[in-house]
DRENZA-821134 format. One record per residue (C-alpha): x, y, z. Coordinates in pm, whole numbers, plus 32768, in hexadecimal, padded with zeros to 4 digits. Layout:
BEGIN
XYZ ...
//
This chain:
BEGIN
D2A48684689A D18487296958 D08D860E6910 D180850A699B D1BD85DF6AD0 D04686036B00 D012848B6AD3 D10584506BF2 D04585476CCA CEFB849A6C72 CF8383416CC7 CFC983B66E2C CE6084256E67 CD76837D6F5F CC3D84326EE6 CBD6850C6DBC CC7686656DD2 CC4887BA6D2E CD38884A6C2B CDCF89566D0F CE32885E6E1F CEC1876E6D1D CF8E88846C7C D02888D96DCC D07587696E10 D11B87466CBB D1E1888E6CE9 D142891F6BB1 D0A78A736B77 CF288A756B80 CF208AAC6A07 D019899569B7 CF6D88AB6AAC CE1288F06A1D CE9088BD68B6 CF4087796915 CE0486F269BB CD2E874C688D CE28869D67AA CE1685656884 CC998569687E CC9B858C6701 CD8D846666EA CCB2839A67D4 CDC9837E68D5 CD00841469F4 CB9384516A4A CAE1859D6A85 C9C4855E6B7B C872860C6B78 C8F086E16C9C CA1087626BBF CB19869E6C77 CC2585C36BDB CC7A845B6C2A CD6183506B97 CCC482306AD7 CD2281306BE0 CC6681EF6CEF CB2F81FB6C14 CB5A80886BC1 CB6080BE6A49 CC50804C6938 CCA9811067FE CC5B803866CD CC3680486557 CAE87FC264D9 CADA7EA263E2 C9777E9C635B C8D57DE76235 C75F7DF461E4 C69B7CC66266 C7CA7C466326 C84B7C60648C C90B7DA164DC CA5B7D9E658A CB367E9A663F CCAD7E7B65FF CD6E7F126727 CE58802266AA CF627FC467A9 CF4A7E4E6769 CE8C7D33680F CD677C5167BE CC567CD066D6 CB067D1F6778 C9BB7C9D66F5 C8E67DD966FE C78D7E156791 C6EC7F53670D C63C804C67F0 C5D981906740 C6EF81FA6652 C74780F96548 C8AC810D64C8 C91480E6635E CA47802962ED CB8780DF634B CAE681C46450 CBA88209658F CACF819866B2 CACC8171682C CA6B8011689B CA0D7FA669FC CA6F7E376A32 C9647D466AB5 C9B07C116B81 C9757AED6A98 CA0779A26A20 CA957A5A68F4 CB137BC268D7 C9D77C9368BB C98E7E0268E4 C88D7F1668C1 C8BF804367DF C8C4817268C8 C912828167CA C98482BA6666 CAB88394669A CB0A83DF652F CA57838363EF CB2F82E862DF CA44835261C7 C99A849D617C C9558453600C C910831C5F3D C8EE82D65DC9 C7DE82125D1B C6EB82055BF8 C5A582C25C12 C46B81EF5BF1 C31D82A25BE7 C1EE81CB5C33 C0BF825D5B81 BF8D81B55C22 BE5681735B56 BD37826E5B80 BC2C81FF5C76 BAB7820C5C21 B9E682925D41 B86F827B5D70 B795836D5E2F B77083035F96 B7BA835E60FC B932836F60C1 B93284175F6B B83B85295F21 B8DA856B5DC8 B8D0843A5CE8 B9C3840B5BC6 BB2683975B83 BC2B83F95C82 BDA083F05C2C BE7A839F5D5E BFC1845A5D91 C0E4839D5CEB C1ED83055DCC C36283135D80 C47282265DF1 C5EB821A5DDE C65C80C45D60 C7B8807D5DE5 C8BD7F795D89 C96F7F975ED7 C93C7E525F9A C95F7F1760DE C82B7FE86093 C6BC7F8B6060 C66F7F3C5EF3 C55580435EEE C56181895FAF C44582845FA8 C48D83D25EFF C3DB84FA5F9B C3BC86615F2A C3BD86D75DC1 C43F85D95CC4 C3C386855B88 C52986E65B29 C579857A5AD9 C4E2847859F4 C495830C5A32 C5D982435A1D C6C683685A5C C7F783275B33 C7E784265C4E C8A7849A5D7B C7B8848F5EA4 C7E485495FEB C7728484611C C65A855361B5 C5E9845A62C2 C6C4834E6358 C61C820663B9 C57F81E96510 C4B880D865B3 C36780DD6507 C3CF81C763EA C4A1819262B2 C5B58263621B C54983726126 C60F843A6028 C5F185705F4B C68385A75DF1 C7BB867D5E03 C818866A5C91 C7F185935B5A C93584E65AF3 C8C8844759AA C82083165915 C82881D859E9 C8BB810058D3 C9CE81FB5879 CB22818058F4 CBA982E65902 CA89834859E7 CAC882165AC1 CC3882755AE3 CBD683DE5B2F CAF483615C46 CC0882A45CFB CCBE83D35D91 CB7A84685E18 CB1183125E99 CC5783005F5F CC4E84675FDC CD5F84E65EF0 CD3786485E69 CD9386715CFA CD9587EB5CDD CE6B88D85DA7 CDE089E95E84 CDD38B465DF1 CED98BBC5EEC CFCC8AA65E8A CF948AE85D17 CFDA8C5B5D4F D11C8C0D5E0C D18E8B265CF4 D1418C325BEF D2208D2D5CA7 D3508C475CA1 D45E8C8D5B9A D46F8BB45A63 D5E28B6F5AA4 D6C58B855BD7 D7378CEC5C14 D8A58D525BF9 D8A18DA85D6D D82E8C475DC9 D9338BAD5CE5 DA4A8C8B5D6A D9FE8C2C5ED4 DA438ABA5E94 DB6389D65E45 DB6E89AC5CCC DB87884B5C42 DB3788A85ADC DC8C881E5A75 DC2586BF5AE2 DB9885C959E6 DA3F85985A7D D90F84FC59D9 D7B9846C5A29 D730830F59DF D5B582E859EC D4918245593C D44582B457DA D2FF835D5847 D38C840E597C D371858A5997 D3F485CD5AF7 D56985835B10 D5C685AC5C7D D70D84E75C8B D84B84FB5BBC D98A842F5BE6 DAFD845D5BA2 DC3183825BCB DD9E83E55BDD DEB182E15BE7 DFBE830B5CF1 E0FF82545D41 E054817A5E48 DEF381685DC3 DDE282625D66 DD33839F5DCE DBC3835B5D94 DAE6848E5D7E D97084835DC1 D8D785D55D71 D76F860F5DE2 D68D872D5D77 D68488325E8D D50A88555EA4 D52788E06005 D5C38A1E5F78 D47A8A755ED0 D37489C95FAB D3958A7060FE D2F48A006247 D1978A8D628B D16D8AFA6120 D0398A9D6054 D11389C15F76 D18D890B60AB D02A88DD612F CFB988425FE5 D0EC87605FD3 D0B686EE613A CF4786A260F8 CFA385CD5FC8 D0D4852A6067 D14084935F1C D10684A05DA8 D00C839F5D2A D05382DF5BEA CF2782535B30 CF3981B359D6 CF6482CE58DD CF5383E859DC D00484775B0B CF7D853C5C32 D0B885FA5C9C D107865E5E01 D17C87B25D82 D0FD88935C68 D19888505B14 D255899B5B1D D32A88F55C2B D311877F5BE9 D34687895A71 D41688C55A4F D4C2898D5B62 D51B88625C3D D53B875E5B27 D6A887115AD5 D6878749595F D7BB87325881 D88E88625827 D7F3894E5928 D86889B55A83 D7A6891E5BA2 D7BE89445D1D D80C87FC5DCB D86F87605F15 D9A3868F5ECA DA2F855F5F7B DB9285085F0C DC0083B25F8D DD6B83405F7C DD5981C85F48 DE6880BF5F60 DDE67F6C5EF5 DC857F885F80 DCD6804E60BC DC8481C060DD DDC6824C6170 DD4783B0618D DC34848C6102 DBD885F960CD DA76868560D6 DA3E87E86059 D95A88CD5F89 D9D388DC5E21 D98289395CBD D9A6883B5BA2 D97688345A2A D90386DE59B2 D9AF86685871 D89F85775800 D74284F35844 D7698379581C D65D826D582A D670811458C6 D63880715771 D758813156D2 D84C80DD57EA D7E07F7057F1 D81E7F5F5679 D97D7FE956B4 D9C57EE357BF D94B7DD156D3 DA297E5E55BE D8FE7EAE54E5 D8BE7FE35414 D86A810B54F7 D85182855507 D93682B75635 DA4383C255EE DB94831C55B0 DC4483EC56BB DB68834B57C8 DBA181DE5766 DCD281A1583E DC408252596E DAFF81875955 DBBD803F593D DC87809A5A73 DB4480FA5B25 DAAE7FAB5AC9 DBDB7EEF5B53 DBC87FB75C9A DA4F7F7F5CB4 DA7B7E065C90 DB7D7E095DAB DA897ECD5E87 D9767DD15E36 DA577CAF5E9E DAA77D645FE3 D9347D926032 D8EC7C275FE1 DA047BB360C8 D97F7C7A61EC D8267BDF61B0 D7517CE460FF D6077C56607D D5B87C6A5F08 D4477C295EC3 D3E37BC25D63 D2A07C845D33 D27C7CEC5BC5 D1C57E2F5B77 D0DC7E5B5A4D D13A7F2C591F D0267FA35838 D009800256CB CEDA80E556BF CDD880F555AA CD468248553D CC10820A5614 CCE781E3574E CCC3806A5768 CDEE7F7F5769 CE587F055611 CF5C7E2356B1 CFD97DCA580E D12E7D405865 D2077D155998 D2FA7E3759B2 D45D7DC15978 D5777E365A58 D6CF7E3D59BC D8277EA05A38 D7D880115A03 D6B87FFD5AFE D7937F475BF9 D8AD80425BCA D7D3816B5C2D D72D809E5D3F D87A80415DDF D90081A55DD5 D7C082305E6F D7BF81225F7E D92781785FD8 D8D782ED5FE3 D7A482B360BF D86981DD61B5 D98882D661C5 D8A083FD6204 D7D5833F630B D91382DF63C6 D982844C63B5 D83784C86446 D83783BC6554 D999840E65BF D942858265DC D7F68529668A D732860A65A0 D5B6860D65A6 D58C853B646E D494846963A0 D52C830B639D D4B181ED62C8 D48880C363AF D42C7F57637D D4047E7864AC D43B7CFF64C4 D3187C1E645A D2217B8C6550 D2737A2265AA D10479B8659A D0DA7A49643D D211799163C6 D15D78496416 D08F787762D6 D1D378876210 D250774662B2 D106769C6257 D128771160EF D28E769060D8 D21775386148 D1087541603C D20775A35F34 D2EC74835F97 D3FA75606031 D3BD754861AB D48E7635627C D481769863EC D4A37810640D D49D782E6588 D416794B665B D4FD7A6165E1 D5A37A016497 D6B17AE16408 D66E7B8C62B8 D7737AA76219 D6AB79746284 D57579FB61D7 D6437A4D60A2 D6B378E2609B D54378836081 D51179725F5D D64778E95EAF D5AC778B5EB4 D4A078085DC0 D56679095CFA D4F8791A5B8B D3E578195BCC D26B78535BAD D244781D5D26 D32479495D72 D1F77A345D5B D12A797C5E61 D256794F5F4B D2AD7AC15F2E D1437B255F70 D1217A40609D D2677AC4612C D1F97C2B60F0 D0AF7BEE61A9 D16C7B5B62D3 D2567C8462EF D2147DD4638E D1CF7EF762A4 D2EC7FE8626C D28B814062F1 D3108295634E D36E82D964B8 D42683E2657E D50582D7661D D61C820F6570 D5A480A865A7 D65F801E6478 D5E07F6E6341 D5B37DF56360 D5747DAF61EF D6AE7E686181 D7767DE662AB D7D67F5262E5 D81F7FEB6438 D7A5814463CA D6D1819F629E D60882C56217 D576834D60D5 D64D846C6058 D65E84475EDE D50184A95E5E D48D85F65EF3 D3C6864F5DBB D2D8852B5DF3 D2F284D15F68 D2B785BB608E D39B85006186 D4C185396098 D47086AE6097 D46586A76214 D5B585F3621F D65087046144 D5CF8813622F D666876F6361 D7B2873362B3 D7CA88986233 D77789296389 D898885D6413 D98888B662F7 D93A8A276319 D9668A206494 D7F88A7764D2 D79889356584 D7A889DD66D7 D6F489736814 D5B98A3267B7 D5AA899D6655 D5F5884166DA D4D7885C67D4 D3E388EC66D5 D42687E565CA D44286CF66CA D2E0871B673F D25C870C65D9 D31D85E2654E D24B84C865E5 D10C855C6553 D1B085A86403 D236844663DB D0E783AE6440 D0358483633C D13684256233 D10182B16276 CF8782DB6255 CFAF839E610F D09682926087 CF9B818060D9 CE74822D6032 CF4882795EFD CFAC81095EEA CE3D80A05EFA CDE4819A5DEA CEFF81215D06 CEAC7FB35D45 CD3D7FEF5CEC CDA880AC5BB2 CE7F7F875B41 CD5C7E965B82 CC707F6C5AAE CD647F725989 CDAA7DFB59A3 CC327DBF59A0 CC077EA25870 CD0D7DCF57BD CC727C7F5816 CB187CFE57B3 CB9D7D02564E CC027B945670 CAC47AEF56F3 CAD1797C56AA CC48796D5669 CD207879572B CE4D78DE57FD CF3E782458DF CF6278AD5A3F CFD678585BA0 CEEA78065CC1 CF3079035DD4 CE1278CA5ECA CD0B77C25F17 CBD478115FE2 CA5C77F35FFD CA2F78EB5EE0 CB0078105DF9 CC6178155D70 CD1D79565D23 CE0879525BF9 CF117A4C5B88 CF877A565A1F D0F37A9559BF D08C7BEF5942 D01E7C3C5AB0 CEA47C3B5A66 CDDD7B7D5B6E CC8C7AD45B86 CBBA79DF5C4D CB2B788E5BEA C9E1787D5CAC C97177215D1D C85D77125C14 C95D77415AFB CA4076265B6C CA4174D55ABD C9D674155BF4 C95C743C5D5B CA9774875E21 CAD5745F5F96 CBE5751C604F CCEB74A56144 CCFB754D629A CE3076196242 CD99769760F9 CECC76206039 CE1975345F48 CCBF74C95ED6 CC47737B5E49 CB3473305D4E CA20724A5DCE C9FC71895C87 CB4171B85BC7 CC1D71B55D03 CCE372C75C59 CDBB73865D51 CE0274F95D2F CF1E75795E08 CF9376D85E56 D09E772F5D57 D01176455C4A D00B76C45AE5 CEB176935A50 CDFB76F85915 CCDA77E95939 CBE77890584B CB7579F6587B CA0479CA58D2 C9807B1A594F CA177C6F5992 C9857D8F5A5A CA527EAD59CD C9AE7FA05AC2 CA357EEF5BF8 CB667E475B60 CAE87CEC5BC0 CB317BCA5AD6 CA987A6F5AD4 CB4D794A5A34 CAC577F359D8 CB9E76BD59E7 CC0A76655885 CC4974FA5834 CD2374A35707 CC0873D25677 CB0E74F0569A CBDE76145628 CB03764A54F0 C9DE769255D2 CA9677BB566D CB4878385537 CCA6784354B0 CDD17800558E CEAC791F55FF CFCC789A56D1 D0C87989576F D1A5787357F8 
//
């Protein structure tokens, strides 16, 4: 990749150098060298001096960091490449949370640094409620200052009131705000970033809706996280020109598998079916077919559809609504593997004996799904309950279930980690609020599809690695030994002490999870383990997947909703068609590092958006149950109180003033003790709480401790246990 080549050339410098000289040193053309240098400057990986010369960060004595900033609190710089966090001193530019910054370290007893430059802003827009301050008219008397007596009406001031803890609570709105009314929820464009001596200012970009409307709050989340809802005009035009069904020419150019019994299994509310499965019994085992929608046939590189999909990175799923990665003409129709219609797919046929894949075939195909099944229907079949699954599929599904269970046992034996982190499931009221919240149940049908997709992803990743294709791998590195110390501390507090060592195997961590399986403490153990582990991400190198205990892994099975899967299909098809020549390998190899980095960032912002959406809906549910008593599990203890999660996944905080005593904390934050009652509250304890206050706008919930003897004070009991 040109940027990596240029980084090597920069690292050999002894003084800042111009672009032409650097291009010659890196053996790149002047154009390629200049573009590579500009890319590195934009990424913050090198510095452009005031004399238009380039230098590596080390030469300029700066470190690339991500800013962690909260109002009225110290700011920190988190080094992108690892290392101790820097306590930040501000000079002129003041970073906001998430900004990419250059920090110059200062000699000090603790890691400290000065902000040199904000390389890239994390936010260009914010959301908040408009508050217009109408000052009282001022009476003026004739005098030296005022020659015209009378009542003078000062110009009204407008502010954006935000719920984001990382932003100031009140931000001045400048420009015209007559298009909005007091209390409207608005999308604000940042017009002036904060500097020393001046505050941030914003302008109204558009009105989203009323502040107390849950639908408006959900609509604000994508914009707040930089996610575009609508498609560009060019992408919409390209989608409109696509055929409604695959053409006969496209079908004729592929291997036909319409004779196979294929079907999809998805959630009842799903619209985009991007994976179908089939199973044929053989003398020695099975031929398992995983058939994935061939989105790459319609979404070509450098097209407007591709640009929009790349910018989104993934579909975003909010309660009651979806922001698709691709227009509905593709995601819900042309690429969706609907029953009884021909669809273009990329098929992986795996010949399996026991649980071993003896051989496999990967090729473009056309299938005709026999049925659109739901998880609930298939689970009912497995439990021998009444169901709507066609009779001719019963035997195949039972054989699939048996195979999936064998594959699960194989993964467990090799040490794959299974975290118990329930997801919320909502029943929505007509006004968009949550009528009910429950933890989503996962049955054998879910595990069946999960196991088959995991096997397909591993097989494809191993195939790409063996051929050394430029490829978007899904990687997960081993956890940090220091971060695992918090898990060891928790295990001591929960009465299950266990030494994990510096580099525990995945199986050792799974043993820890098994100690708390099906117990209330499983949530807190899973969360603590998750925080101690590295985040899974996309990378152009096959580093393996620690959590799955897999040597090679990728995402291949969901190209309708994930851009890396679409990229994987492109690379595989170039190889299958014999077009992955030296030129293509070089071109895609240069792009893949940037594409995988972008995909990881898009995934993270989508996860934040979805998490905030779930919190808003949980809050809207609990707002209807103020005063009612629930039983939950203590998941965190700190200065701000005790955090409690309910079995239906809703969470809240018991602030110190709503506790039944004055509590002091131990050094490890694993328990607290009441000063008068000597009551001890440990992490993992099940306690009764009453819903005290709910801020439906921010999703924050406050609980009060509910004593059995005082339950009438807080209302009727509602116990999920």
